[in-house]
N, C-alpha and C positions, 0 to 999 in steps of 0.2 A: 738255496730255495729260489733265489732270484733267477738262476738259469732255468730251473724247472718251470717257473711261472712264464718266462719268455718263450720257452718251447711250447707250452700249452697255448699261449696266445697265438703263436705262429700256426699251430695246428688248427685253431679256431678260424684264423684268417683263411687258411687253405680250404677248410670246410665251406666257408662262405663263397669262395671262388669256385669250388666244385659245384655248389648249388646253382650259381649263376650260369656256368657252362651247361649244366643239365637242363636248365630252362631254355637255353638256345636250342638244344636238341628237341625238347618237347614242343617248342614253337613250330618246328618243322616236321613234327610227327615222326621223328627219327630216334633211333637208339644207337648204342655203340656198334651194333652188328647189322642194323637194317641196311638193305641195299640202297645205293644212291642213283643207280641207273636201272632202266627197265630191261626186259629180256632181250631187247634189240640193241642194248648198249647206249641208249640215249638217256640223259639226265631226267630224273622224274620231275615233272613240272611243279609239283606241290612242295618240293624240297629245295631249300637254299643250300645247294651242294657246297659252295665255298664256306659258308658259315658252319655247316655241320662238320666238315673236315677239320676246320680250325678248332672247333669245340672239342672234337674227339682227341686231337693231338694235345690240346691243353689239359683235358681230363686225365689222359695217360701221364703227362708230366706231373700234374698235381698229385695224382695217386702215388707216384714214385716218391715225390717229396714228402708226402704224408707218411708213407711207410718208414722213411728214414727218420722222420721226427718221432714216430712211435718208438723206434729203437733208442733214440736219444733220450726220450722221456723215461723209458725203462731204465736206462743207465743211471739217470739222475735220481730216480726213485730208489734204485739199489744203493746208490751212494748215500742218500739222505736217511734211509731206513735200514740199511744193511740187508744182505741177501744171504741167508745161511746156505741156500742151495748152490751159491757161487762161492765156494770156500776155497778158491785157488790162491796162488801166490799173488795175484794181482787184484786190486780193488775193483777193476773195471773189466767187463767183458770186451771182446774184440769189437771195435766200432768200424762200421763200413762208411767211409767218407763218400760224399756225393760229388766231390770235385778234387782236383789236384792243385788247388790254389794254396800257396803258403801264406801264413798269417803272422809269423814272427821270425826273426833272424838272430842267430847266436853271434854276439859281438866279441865275447871273450870266454875262455874256459881256463880255469885255474889248474895248473898241473897238480896231479894227485887228488883232485876233488872227485866226488862221486860222478859228476858229469864226464870228467876226463877218463876215469877208470872204466866207465860204462860205454865209452865210445863217442860221445858228443864232441864235435869239432867246431872251431871258430869258422864262421862262414856258412854253417849249416842253416837251412831254412826249414822251419817246422811245417809239416803237412798235417801231423796229428800228434797230440800230446794227451795220452789217455783218451778220455771221451771228448776232448776239445779238438775241433777241426775248424776250417775256415767258415763254414756255414753257421756254427754256433758261437764262434769266438766273438766276444764283445770288447775286451781289453785285457791287458797283461795280468790283471787280478785273476782271471780264469785259470791261467797257467800256474800262478803262485798258489791259488787255492787247491788246485789239483795236486801239486807237489806236496803241499802241507798235509792234505788228506791221505797221501800215499806214503807217508814216512815208513821206511823199512819194508815197503811193498813194491813189487815190480810194476813199473809204469811202462806200458807199451807206447813207443814213440816212433814216428816215421818222419824222416828228414829228407830234404832234397839236397844232395851233395854233388856238386859238379853236374847238375842236371839229371842226376839219377836218384830214384827213391831208395833210401836205406832204412831198414827196420832195426830199431835198437830196443833194448830193455834196460831202462834206467831205474835205479832204486834210490829215491831221495833218502838221505840218511845223515846223521850227525857225523861230523868229521872235524879235523883240527881247525878249519876255517869257519867263516860265517855261513849261516843258512844251511840248507839241506842239499844244495846242488853244486855250488861253486862255479856258476856261470852267469854271464850277463846277457840278457835277451832284450830285443827291441821289437815293438809291434810294426808290422808291415801293412796293416789294415787301417785305413783312415776311418 
């Protein structure tokens, strides 16, 4: 629920920023679609063209961020409350990352462990771990909690291996060793 709360707080912050940017448009009597130049191609005198263009770009960026947050919130709600409509082999629907930044690195993979069998390699860097990606990652507990909540379920994972993204399906499960994965990870995000 902490992750869900943080996501909702981020969404509220984005909503505040969107309101601020819309005020900039209103102050110049502009909208997202209104022309900034007259019929002869000259800037309209009553419009601060520079501010309006910056506000429009920022609104588009914030709307994209908000859309991603809505998807992340939906994932967290499904995790928290279960989603009978999403009764596939994975606990989590496909998550669309907003960046290709890595947030954790695989330091070691124990031979024969679930991580090893499912294709995780030493040196891989995590781009996505189920619903966790760089933008929502806070600490390694996010990764551990996701693995624990996905015991015997397919976890969609994307790693960066030798500068190439690789998609894996890892199933956290009991095995002869400790834990559900048999790998050691370290955070790359400060």
